[in-house]
The first five atom37 places (N, CA, C, CB, O) and aatype in JSON, in Angstrom:
{
  "aatype": [12, 9, 10, 6, 6, 9, 12, 3, 17, 2, 6, 3, 1, 7, 2, 16, 15, 18, 15, 4, 19, 1, 6, 7, 0, 12, 10, 5, 6, 6, 19, 6, 6, 10, 7, 3, 0, 13, 1, 2, 7, 16, 16, 19, 3, 6, 10, 3, 0, 18, 4, 3, 9, 19, 13, 19, 0, 9, 7, 15, 12, 18, 11, 10, 10, 7, 3, 11, 5, 11, 19, 10, 3, 0, 10, 12, 9, 19, 16, 0, 0, 2, 2, 10, 11, 7, 7, 19, 19, 3, 7, 3, 7, 11, 9, 19, 11, 6, 6, 7, 13, 0, 7, 14, 6, 7, 12, 10, 5, 6, 10, 10, 3, 0],
  "atom_mask": [
    [1, 1, 1, 1, 1],
    [1, 1, 1, 1, 1],
    [1, 1, 1, 1, 1],
    [1, 1, 1, 1, 1],
    [1, 1, 1, 1, 1],
    [1, 1, 1, 1, 1],
    [1, 1, 1, 1, 1],
    [1, 1, 1, 1, 1],
    [1, 1, 1, 1, 1],
    [1, 1, 1, 1, 1],
    [1, 1, 1, 1, 1],
    [1, 1, 1, 1, 1],
    [1, 1, 1, 1, 1],
    [1, 1, 1, 0, 1],
    [1, 1, 1, 1, 1],
    [1, 1, 1, 1, 1],
    [1, 1, 1, 1, 1],
    [1, 1, 1, 1, 1],
    [1, 1, 1, 1, 1],
    [1, 1, 1, 1, 1],
    [1, 1, 1, 1, 1],
    [1, 1, 1, 1, 1],
    [1, 1, 1, 1, 1],
    [1, 1, 1, 0, 1],
    [1, 1, 1, 1, 1],
    [1, 1, 1, 1, 1],
    [1, 1, 1, 1, 1],
    [1, 1, 1, 1, 1],
    [1, 1, 1, 1, 1],
    [1, 1, 1, 1, 1],
    [1, 1, 1, 1, 1],
    [1, 1, 1, 1, 1],
    [1, 1, 1, 1, 1],
    [1, 1, 1, 1, 1],
    [1, 1, 1, 0, 1],
    [1, 1, 1, 1, 1],
    [1, 1, 1, 1, 1],
    [1, 1, 1, 1, 1],
    [1, 1, 1, 1, 1],
    [1, 1, 1, 1, 1],
    [1, 1, 1, 0, 1],
    [1, 1, 1, 1, 1],
    [1, 1, 1, 1, 1],
    [1, 1, 1, 1, 1],
    [1, 1, 1, 1, 1],
    [1, 1, 1, 1, 1],
    [1, 1, 1, 1, 1],
    [1, 1, 1, 1, 1],
    [1, 1, 1, 1, 1],
    [1, 1, 1, 1, 1],
    [1, 1, 1, 1, 1],
    [1, 1, 1, 1, 1],
    [1, 1, 1, 1, 1],
    [1, 1, 1, 1, 1],
    [1, 1, 1, 1, 1],
    [1, 1, 1, 1, 1],
    [1, 1, 1, 1, 1],
    [1, 1, 1, 1, 1],
    [1, 1, 1, 0, 1],
    [1, 1, 1, 1, 1],
    [1, 1, 1, 1, 1],
    [1, 1, 1, 1, 1],
    [1, 1, 1, 1, 1],
    [1, 1, 1, 1, 1],
    [1, 1, 1, 1, 1],
    [1, 1, 1, 0, 1],
    [1, 1, 1, 1, 1],
    [1, 1, 1, 1, 1],
    [1, 1, 1, 1, 1],
    [1, 1, 1, 1, 1],
    [1, 1, 1, 1, 1],
    [1, 1, 1, 1, 1],
    [1, 1, 1, 1, 1],
    [1, 1, 1, 1, 1],
    [1, 1, 1, 1, 1],
    [1, 1, 1, 1, 1],
    [1, 1, 1, 1, 1],
    [1, 1, 1, 1, 1],
    [1, 1, 1, 1, 1],
    [1, 1, 1, 1, 1],
    [1, 1, 1, 1, 1],
    [1, 1, 1, 1, 1],
    [1, 1, 1, 1, 1],
    [1, 1, 1, 1, 1],
    [1, 1, 1, 1, 1],
    [1, 1, 1, 0, 1],
    [1, 1, 1, 0, 1],
    [1, 1, 1, 1, 1],
    [1, 1, 1, 1, 1],
    [1, 1, 1, 1, 1],
    [1, 1, 1, 0, 1],
    [1, 1, 1, 1, 1],
    [1, 1, 1, 0, 1],
    [1, 1, 1, 1, 1],
    [1, 1, 1, 1, 1],
    [1, 1, 1, 1, 1],
    [1, 1, 1, 1, 1],
    [1, 1, 1, 1, 1],
    [1, 1, 1, 1, 1],
    [1, 1, 1, 0, 1],
    [1, 1, 1, 1, 1],
    [1, 1, 1, 1, 1],
    [1, 1, 1, 0, 1],
    [1, 1, 1, 1, 1],
    [1, 1, 1, 1, 1],
    [1, 1, 1, 0, 1],
    [1, 1, 1, 1, 1],
    [1, 1, 1, 1, 1],
    [1, 1, 1, 1, 1],
    [1, 1, 1, 1, 1],
    [1, 1, 1, 1, 1],
    [1, 1, 1, 1, 1],
    [1, 1, 1, 1, 1],
    [1, 1, 1, 1, 1]
  ],
  "atom_positions": [
    [[14.25, 5.49, 3.94], [12.94, 5.27, 3.38], [11.93, 5.14, 4.53], [12.92, 4.0, 2.46], [12.2, 4.45, 5.51]],
    [[10.8, 5.78, 4.4], [9.84, 5.85, 5.5], [9.3, 4.49, 5.89], [8.7, 6.76, 5.12], [9.07, 4.24, 7.08]],
    [[9.09, 3.6, 4.94], [8.58, 2.28, 5.28], [9.54, 1.55, 6.21], [8.33, 1.44, 4.01], [9.13, 0.92, 7.18]],
    [[10.83, 1.64, 5.9], [11.83, 0.99, 6.76], [11.89, 1.64, 8.13], [13.2, 1.05, 6.1], [12.11, 0.96, 9.13]],
    [[11.69, 2.97, 8.19], [11.68, 3.65, 9.48], [10.53, 3.15, 10.35], [11.58, 5.16, 9.29], [10.69, 2.98, 11.56]],
    [[9.37, 2.92, 9.74], [8.23, 2.4, 10.49], [8.53, 1.0, 11.01], [6.95, 2.39, 9.62], [8.24, 0.68, 12.16]],
    [[9.12, 0.17, 10.17], [9.45, -1.19, 10.6], [10.52, -1.15, 11.69], [9.94, -2.03, 9.4], [10.45, -1.91, 12.66]],
    [[11.51, -0.27, 11.54], [12.54, -0.11, 12.57], [11.94, 0.36, 13.89], [13.62, 0.88, 12.1], [12.35, -0.09, 14.95]],
    [[10.97, 1.26, 13.82], [10.3, 1.76, 15.02], [9.71, 0.61, 15.82], [9.2, 2.78, 14.65], [9.87, 0.54, 17.04]],
    [[9.04, -0.31, 15.12], [8.47, -1.48, 15.79], [9.57, -2.38, 16.35], [7.59, -2.27, 14.83], [9.48, -2.86, 17.49]],
    [[10.58, -2.61, 15.55], [11.68, -3.48, 15.96], [12.43, -2.91, 17.17], [12.66, -3.69, 14.8], [12.76, -3.64, 18.1]],
    [[12.69, -1.61, 17.16], [13.41, -0.96, 18.26], [12.67, -1.08, 19.59], [13.65, 0.5, 17.93], [13.28, -1.02, 20.65]],
    [[11.36, -1.23, 19.53], [10.54, -1.32, 20.73], [10.16, -2.75, 21.07], [9.31, -0.5, 20.58], [9.36, -2.99, 21.98]],
    [[10.73, -3.72, 20.34], [10.41, -5.12, 20.58], [8.97, -5.46, 20.23], [0.0, 0.0, 0.0], [8.41, -6.43, 20.73]],
    [[8.39, -4.65, 19.38], [6.99, -4.8, 18.98], [6.93, -5.6, 17.68], [6.3, -3.41, 18.82], [6.6, -5.05, 16.62]],
    [[7.25, -6.88, 17.77], [7.38, -7.67, 16.54], [6.51, -8.92, 16.51], [8.8, -8.07, 16.35], [6.51, -9.64, 15.51]],
    [[5.78, -9.2, 17.58], [4.92, -10.39, 17.55], [3.58, -10.03, 16.92], [4.72, -10.98, 18.98], [3.03, -8.96, 17.19]],
    [[3.07, -10.93, 16.1], [1.85, -10.67, 15.34], [0.64, -11.3, 16.0], [1.99, -11.19, 13.91], [0.67, -12.47, 16.39]],
    [[-0.4, -10.53, 16.14], [-1.7, -11.01, 16.59], [-2.75, -10.33, 15.72], [-1.94, -10.71, 18.13], [-2.89, -9.1, 15.75]],
    [[-3.49, -11.12, 14.93], [-4.47, -10.51, 14.04], [-5.54, -9.75, 14.83], [-5.14, -11.59, 13.16], [-6.06, -8.74, 14.35]],
    [[-5.86, -10.21, 16.03], [-6.85, -9.52, 16.85], [-6.32, -8.15, 17.28], [-7.21, -10.37, 18.1], [-7.02, -7.14, 17.14]],
    [[-5.1, -8.1, 17.78], [-4.51, -6.84, 18.22], [-4.31, -5.88, 17.04], [-3.16, -7.09, 18.92], [-4.65, -4.7, 17.13]],
    [[-3.78, -6.39, 15.96], [-3.54, -5.52, 14.8], [-4.86, -4.99, 14.24], [-2.76, -6.3, 13.69], [-4.97, -3.82, 13.88]],
    [[-5.86, -5.87, 14.19], [-7.18, -5.43, 13.71], [-7.77, -4.36, 14.61], [0.0, 0.0, 0.0], [-8.36, -3.4, 14.12]],
    [[-7.62, -4.54, 15.91], [-8.15, -3.55, 16.86], [-7.46, -2.2, 16.69], [-8.0, -4.05, 18.31], [-8.1, -1.15, 16.75]],
    [[-6.14, -2.24, 16.49], [-5.42, -0.98, 16.31], [-5.85, -0.28, 15.02], [-3.91, -1.22, 16.29], [-6.04, 0.94, 15.0]],
    [[-6.0, -1.05, 13.95], [-6.44, -0.44, 12.69], [-7.86, 0.1, 12.82], [-6.37, -1.47, 11.54], [-8.17, 1.18, 12.31]],
    [[-8.72, -0.65, 13.48], [-10.1, -0.21, 13.7], [-10.13, 1.12, 14.45], [-10.89, -1.27, 14.49], [-10.89, 2.03, 14.09]],
    [[-9.3, 1.24, 15.47], [-9.23, 2.48, 16.25], [-8.83, 3.66, 15.36], [-8.23, 2.33, 17.42], [-9.39, 4.74, 15.46]],
    [[-7.84, 3.42, 14.5], [-7.38, 4.51, 13.62], [-8.44, 4.88, 12.59], [-6.08, 4.11, 12.92], [-8.62, 6.05, 12.26]],
    [[-9.15, 3.88, 12.07], [-10.21, 4.16, 11.1], [-11.35, 4.92, 11.78], [-10.75, 2.83, 10.48], [-11.94, 5.82, 11.18]],
    [[-11.64, 4.58, 13.02], [-12.66, 5.33, 13.76], [-12.23, 6.78, 13.98], [-12.94, 4.65, 15.12], [-13.05, 7.69, 13.91]],
    [[-10.94, 6.98, 14.24], [-10.44, 8.35, 14.38], [-10.59, 9.11, 13.06], [-8.96, 8.35, 14.82], [-10.87, 10.31, 13.06]],
    [[-10.4, 8.43, 11.94], [-10.61, 9.07, 10.65], [-12.07, 9.46, 10.48], [-10.16, 8.14, 9.5], [-12.39, 10.55, 10.01]],
    [[-12.97, 8.55, 10.87], [-14.39, 8.88, 10.8], [-14.73, 10.09, 11.66], [0.0, 0.0, 0.0], [-15.5, 10.95, 11.24]],
    [[-14.16, 10.16, 12.85], [-14.36, 11.33, 13.73], [-13.85, 12.59, 13.05], [-13.66, 11.13, 15.09], [-14.48, 13.65, 13.12]],
    [[-12.71, 12.48, 12.39], [-12.13, 13.64, 11.7], [-13.04, 14.09, 10.56], [-10.72, 13.3, 11.16], [-13.2, 15.29, 10.33]],
    [[-13.64, 13.14, 9.85], [-14.57, 13.51, 8.77], [-15.77, 14.27, 9.33], [-15.06, 12.25, 8.02], [-16.23, 15.25, 8.73]],
    [[-16.27, 13.82, 10.48], [-17.47, 14.42, 11.05], [-17.2, 15.72, 11.79], [-18.13, 13.44, 11.98], [-17.97, 16.68, 11.68]],
    [[-16.12, 15.76, 12.55], [-15.92, 16.87, 13.48], [-14.58, 17.56, 13.39], [-16.09, 16.39, 14.86], [-14.34, 18.57, 14.06]],
    [[-13.71, 17.04, 12.57], [-12.34, 17.53, 12.61], [-11.99, 18.48, 11.49], [0.0, 0.0, 0.0], [-12.84, 18.99, 10.77]],
    [[-10.71, 18.67, 11.41], [-10.15, 19.55, 10.39], [-9.41, 18.69, 9.37], [-9.2, 20.61, 11.02], [-9.29, 17.48, 9.53]],
    [[-8.93, 19.32, 8.35], [-8.11, 18.63, 7.36], [-6.86, 18.05, 8.02], [-7.72, 19.58, 6.21], [-6.4, 16.98, 7.65]],
    [[-6.31, 18.76, 9.0], [-5.14, 18.26, 9.74], [-5.5, 16.97, 10.46], [-4.63, 19.32, 10.74], [-4.71, 16.03, 10.46]],
    [[-6.67, 16.92, 11.08], [-7.1, 15.7, 11.77], [-7.26, 14.54, 10.79], [-8.42, 15.95, 12.51], [-6.9, 13.4, 11.11]],
    [[-7.79, 14.82, 9.61], [-7.94, 13.77, 8.59], [-6.57, 13.26, 8.17], [-8.71, 14.31, 7.37], [-6.35, 12.05, 8.1]],
    [[-5.64, 14.17, 7.89], [-4.3, 13.77, 7.46], [-3.6, 12.96, 8.54], [-3.47, 15.01, 7.11], [-2.96, 11.95, 8.24]],
    [[-3.72, 13.39, 9.79], [-3.13, 12.65, 10.9], [-3.69, 11.24, 10.97], [-3.37, 13.39, 12.23], [-2.94, 10.28, 11.18]],
    [[-5.0, 11.11, 10.8], [-5.62, 9.78, 10.86], [-5.14, 8.9, 9.71], [-7.15, 9.91, 10.82], [-4.84, 7.72, 9.91]],
    [[-5.07, 9.45, 8.5], [-4.55, 8.67, 7.37], [-3.12, 8.21, 7.64], [-4.6, 9.5, 6.06], [-2.78, 7.05, 7.39]],
    [[-2.29, 9.09, 8.16], [-0.9, 8.73, 8.47], [-0.84, 7.64, 9.52], [-0.11, 9.96, 8.94], [-0.05, 6.7, 9.41]],
    [[-1.68, 7.75, 10.55], [-1.71, 6.72, 11.6], [-2.15, 5.37, 11.03], [-2.65, 7.14, 12.73], [-1.61, 4.33, 11.42]],
    [[-3.12, 5.37, 10.12], [-3.58, 4.13, 9.5], [-2.42, 3.47, 8.74], [-4.77, 4.39, 8.54], [-2.2, 2.27, 8.88]],
    [[-1.7, 4.25, 7.97], [-0.56, 3.72, 7.21], [0.51, 3.2, 8.16], [0.02, 4.79, 6.28], [1.06, 2.13, 7.94]],
    [[0.81, 3.96, 9.21], [1.83, 3.58, 10.17], [1.48, 2.23, 10.81], [1.98, 4.65, 11.25], [2.33, 1.34, 10.89]],
    [[0.24, 2.1, 11.26], [-0.19, 0.84, 11.89], [-0.19, -0.29, 10.87], [-1.59, 1.0, 12.52], [0.25, -1.4, 11.18]],
    [[-0.67, -0.03, 9.66], [-0.74, -1.08, 8.64], [0.65, -1.6, 8.26], [-1.45, -0.56, 7.39], [0.84, -2.81, 8.14]],
    [[1.6, -0.7, 8.09], [2.97, -1.13, 7.75], [3.56, -1.93, 8.91], [3.87, 0.09, 7.43], [4.18, -2.97, 8.69]],
    [[3.36, -1.46, 10.13], [3.84, -2.2, 11.29], [3.21, -3.58, 11.38], [0.0, 0.0, 0.0], [3.87, -4.56, 11.7]],
    [[1.92, -3.65, 11.09], [1.22, -4.94, 11.13], [1.75, -5.9, 10.08], [-0.29, -4.74, 10.93], [1.95, -7.08, 10.34]],
    [[1.99, -5.38, 8.88], [2.54, -6.22, 7.82], [3.93, -6.73, 8.2], [2.59, -5.46, 6.48], [4.28, -7.88, 7.93]],
    [[4.72, -5.86, 8.82], [6.06, -6.27, 9.24], [5.99, -7.39, 10.28], [6.84, -5.06, 9.8], [6.73, -8.36, 10.21]],
    [[5.08, -7.23, 11.23], [4.92, -8.28, 12.25], [4.42, -9.58, 11.61], [3.94, -7.82, 13.35], [4.87, -10.66, 11.99]],
    [[3.51, -9.48, 10.66], [2.98, -10.66, 9.98], [4.06, -11.39, 9.19], [1.83, -10.26, 9.05], [4.18, -12.62, 9.26]],
    [[4.83, -10.64, 8.43], [5.82, -11.24, 7.53], [7.18, -11.46, 8.19], [6.0, -10.38, 6.32], [7.91, -12.37, 7.81]],
    [[7.52, -10.62, 9.18], [8.78, -10.78, 9.88], [10.02, -10.46, 9.07], [0.0, 0.0, 0.0], [11.13, -10.84, 9.44]],
    [[9.83, -9.76, 7.96], [10.95, -9.49, 7.06], [10.68, -8.2, 6.3], [11.17, -10.68, 6.08], [9.66, -8.07, 5.62]],
    [[11.59, -7.26, 6.4], [11.4, -5.96, 5.76], [11.27, -6.08, 4.25], [12.55, -5.04, 6.1], [10.41, -5.44, 3.64]],
    [[12.1, -6.9, 3.64], [12.05, -7.02, 2.19], [10.74, -7.63, 1.73], [13.22, -7.87, 1.69], [10.21, -7.24, 0.69]],
    [[10.2, -8.57, 2.49], [8.91, -9.16, 2.11], [7.78, -8.13, 2.17], [8.58, -10.33, 3.03], [6.87, -8.17, 1.34]],
    [[7.85, -7.21, 3.13], [6.84, -6.14, 3.18], [6.93, -5.3, 1.91], [7.04, -5.24, 4.44], [5.92, -5.02, 1.27]],
    [[8.13, -4.91, 1.54], [8.32, -4.11, 0.33], [7.88, -4.89, -0.9], [9.8, -3.69, 0.19], [7.24, -4.33, -1.8]],
    [[8.21, -6.19, -0.94], [7.8, -7.02, -2.07], [6.27, -7.13, -2.15], [8.42, -8.42, -1.96], [5.7, -7.07, -3.24]],
    [[5.61, -7.29, -1.01], [4.15, -7.39, -0.99], [3.52, -6.12, -1.53], [3.64, -7.67, 0.44], [2.57, -6.17, -2.31]],
    [[4.03, -4.99, -1.12], [3.5, -3.72, -1.61], [3.73, -3.56, -3.1], [4.13, -2.56, -0.86], [2.88, -3.01, -3.8]],
    [[4.86, -4.02, -3.6], [5.13, -3.95, -5.03], [4.19, -4.87, -5.81], [6.59, -4.33, -5.32], [3.73, -4.51, -6.9]],
    [[3.91, -6.05, -5.27], [2.99, -6.99, -5.91], [1.61, -6.36, -6.05], [2.89, -8.31, -5.12], [0.99, -6.42, -7.11]],
    [[1.13, -5.76, -4.97], [-0.21, -5.15, -5.01], [-0.22, -3.93, -5.93], [-0.65, -4.74, -3.58], [-1.19, -3.71, -6.66]],
    [[0.86, -3.15, -5.91], [0.94, -1.99, -6.8], [0.94, -2.43, -8.25], [2.19, -1.17, -6.49], [0.27, -1.83, -9.09]],
    [[1.69, -3.49, -8.57], [1.74, -3.99, -9.95], [0.37, -4.47, -10.4], [2.76, -5.14, -10.07], [-0.03, -4.23, -11.54]],
    [[-0.36, -5.14, -9.5], [-1.71, -5.6, -9.85], [-2.63, -4.4, -10.09], [-2.28, -6.51, -8.73], [-3.4, -4.39, -11.04]],
    [[-2.54, -3.4, -9.22], [-3.38, -2.22, -9.39], [-3.06, -1.48, -10.69], [-3.22, -1.27, -8.2], [-3.94, -0.89, -11.3]],
    [[-1.8, -1.52, -11.1], [-1.4, -0.87, -12.35], [-2.02, -1.54, -13.56], [0.1, -0.86, -12.48], [-2.08, -0.95, -14.64]],
    [[-2.48, -2.78, -13.41], [-3.11, -3.5, -14.51], [-4.59, -3.14, -14.67], [-2.98, -4.99, -14.3], [-5.21, -3.49, -15.67]],
    [[-5.13, -2.44, -13.68], [-6.52, -2.01, -13.79], [-6.61, -0.95, -14.87], [-7.06, -1.46, -12.43], [-5.66, -0.2, -15.12]],
    [[-7.75, -0.9, -15.51], [-7.96, 0.11, -16.55], [-8.19, 1.48, -15.96], [0.0, 0.0, 0.0], [-7.95, 1.71, -14.78]],
    [[-8.67, 2.37, -16.79], [-8.9, 3.74, -16.35], [-10.36, 4.07, -16.16], [0.0, 0.0, 0.0], [-10.72, 5.24, -16.0]],
    [[-11.23, 3.04, -16.17], [-12.66, 3.29, -16.02], [-12.96, 3.54, -14.54], [-13.49, 2.09, -16.56], [-12.53, 2.8, -13.66]],
    [[-13.71, 4.61, -14.3], [-14.05, 5.0, -12.95], [-15.56, 4.87, -12.79], [-13.57, 6.46, -12.63], [-16.33, 5.31, -13.65]],
    [[-16.0, 4.26, -11.66], [-17.44, 4.12, -11.42], [-18.02, 5.41, -10.85], [-17.71, 2.94, -10.47], [-17.3, 6.39, -10.65]],
    [[-19.31, 5.4, -10.58], [-19.99, 6.59, -10.08], [-19.51, 7.07, -8.74], [0.0, 0.0, 0.0], [-19.72, 8.23, -8.38]],
    [[-18.85, 6.19, -7.98], [-18.31, 6.57, -6.67], [-16.86, 7.04, -6.76], [-18.42, 5.4, -5.72], [-16.26, 7.39, -5.74]],
    [[-16.31, 7.04, -7.98], [-14.93, 7.49, -8.14], [-13.89, 6.39, -7.98], [0.0, 0.0, 0.0], [-12.69, 6.67, -7.91]],
    [[-14.34, 5.14, -7.92], [-13.42, 4.01, -7.74], [-13.02, 3.46, -9.11], [-14.07, 2.89, -6.88], [-13.85, 3.35, -10.01]],
    [[-11.74, 3.12, -9.25], [-11.26, 2.49, -10.49], [-11.88, 1.1, -10.58], [-9.68, 2.42, -10.53], [-11.82, 0.32, -9.63]],
    [[-12.46, 0.79, -11.73], [-13.16, -0.47, -11.93], [-12.18, -1.53, -12.45], [-14.34, -0.29, -12.92], [-11.36, -1.27, -13.33]],
    [[-12.27, -2.73, -11.87], [-11.47, -3.85, -12.38], [-12.09, -4.31, -13.68], [-11.39, -5.02, -11.33], [-13.3, -4.54, -13.77]],
    [[-11.24, -4.45, -14.69], [-11.73, -4.92, -15.98], [-12.0, -6.42, -15.91], [-10.72, -4.61, -17.09], [-11.46, -7.12, -15.06]],
    [[-12.83, -6.89, -16.82], [-13.11, -8.32, -16.89], [-11.81, -9.08, -17.11], [-14.13, -8.63, -18.01], [-11.0, -8.7, -17.96]],
    [[-11.61, -10.14, -16.35], [-10.4, -10.94, -16.46], [-9.26, -10.43, -15.59], [0.0, 0.0, 0.0], [-8.16, -10.98, -15.62]],
    [[-9.52, -9.38, -14.82], [-8.48, -8.85, -13.94], [-8.02, -9.94, -12.97], [-9.0, -7.61, -13.16], [-8.84, -10.59, -12.31]],
    [[-6.72, -10.13, -12.9], [-6.16, -11.11, -11.97], [-5.56, -10.36, -10.79], [-5.07, -12.01, -12.67], [-4.62, -9.58, -10.95]],
    [[-6.12, -10.59, -9.63], [-5.64, -9.91, -8.43], [-4.28, -10.41, -8.0], [0.0, 0.0, 0.0], [-3.72, -11.32, -8.61]],
    [[-3.74, -9.82, -6.95], [-2.39, -10.14, -6.5], [-2.3, -11.35, -5.58], [-1.83, -8.96, -5.79], [-1.21, -11.72, -5.15]],
    [[-3.43, -11.99, -5.28], [-3.43, -13.03, -4.25], [-2.47, -14.19, -4.54], [-4.82, -13.57, -4.1], [-1.8, -14.67, -3.62]],
    [[-2.4, -14.63, -5.77], [-1.5, -15.74, -6.1], [-0.04, -15.4, -5.84], [0.0, 0.0, 0.0], [0.7, -16.2, -5.27]],
    [[0.35, -14.22, -6.24], [1.74, -13.81, -6.01], [2.01, -13.55, -4.54], [2.07, -12.56, -6.83], [3.11, -13.8, -4.05]],
    [[1.0, -13.03, -3.83], [1.18, -12.84, -2.39], [1.34, -14.18, -1.68], [-0.02, -12.06, -1.8], [2.14, -14.31, -0.75]],
    [[0.59, -15.18, -2.12], [0.73, -16.51, -1.53], [2.13, -17.06, -1.78], [-0.32, -17.47, -2.1], [2.74, -17.65, -0.89]],
    [[2.65, -16.85, -2.99], [4.02, -17.29, -3.28], [5.02, -16.61, -2.34], [4.39, -16.99, -4.76], [5.97, -17.23, -1.86]],
    [[4.8, -15.33, -2.09], [5.67, -14.58, -1.18], [5.59, -15.18, 0.23], [5.27, -13.08, -1.15], [6.62, -15.36, 0.89]],
    [[4.4, -15.48, 0.68], [4.23, -16.1, 2.01], [4.89, -17.47, 2.09], [2.74, -16.23, 2.35], [5.44, -17.86, 3.12]],
    [[4.83, -18.21, 0.98], [5.38, -19.57, 0.96], [6.9, -19.59, 0.84], [4.77, -20.35, -0.19], [7.54, -20.59, 1.15]],
    [[7.46, -18.48, 0.37], [8.93, -18.44, 0.14], [9.71, -18.45, 1.44], [9.31, -17.21, -0.68], [10.94, -18.42, 1.42]]
  ]
}
């Protein structure tokens, strides 16, 4: 599974300590590369930037949580919450949260506390 391969990549290189400043800087760099791709690049450049963002984000979550299963569980929690959103799309193409929508934060906190 690709998520586990990304986590293994970090582990194999001893890249397992978490720093929100470092992780944020790495994500910022990748998002800036995506912006460059939008302005000056090709579809390949955009795809590469999206992949790099995901790669860094998964690695960051692994460093934050320190446990592969917790990363997978966190992603499932967020996916389950997103599945509860309705099908209404706003003018920008974003799925709108319905009134009373309960986000994943409570369950994510339980995961962190476990």
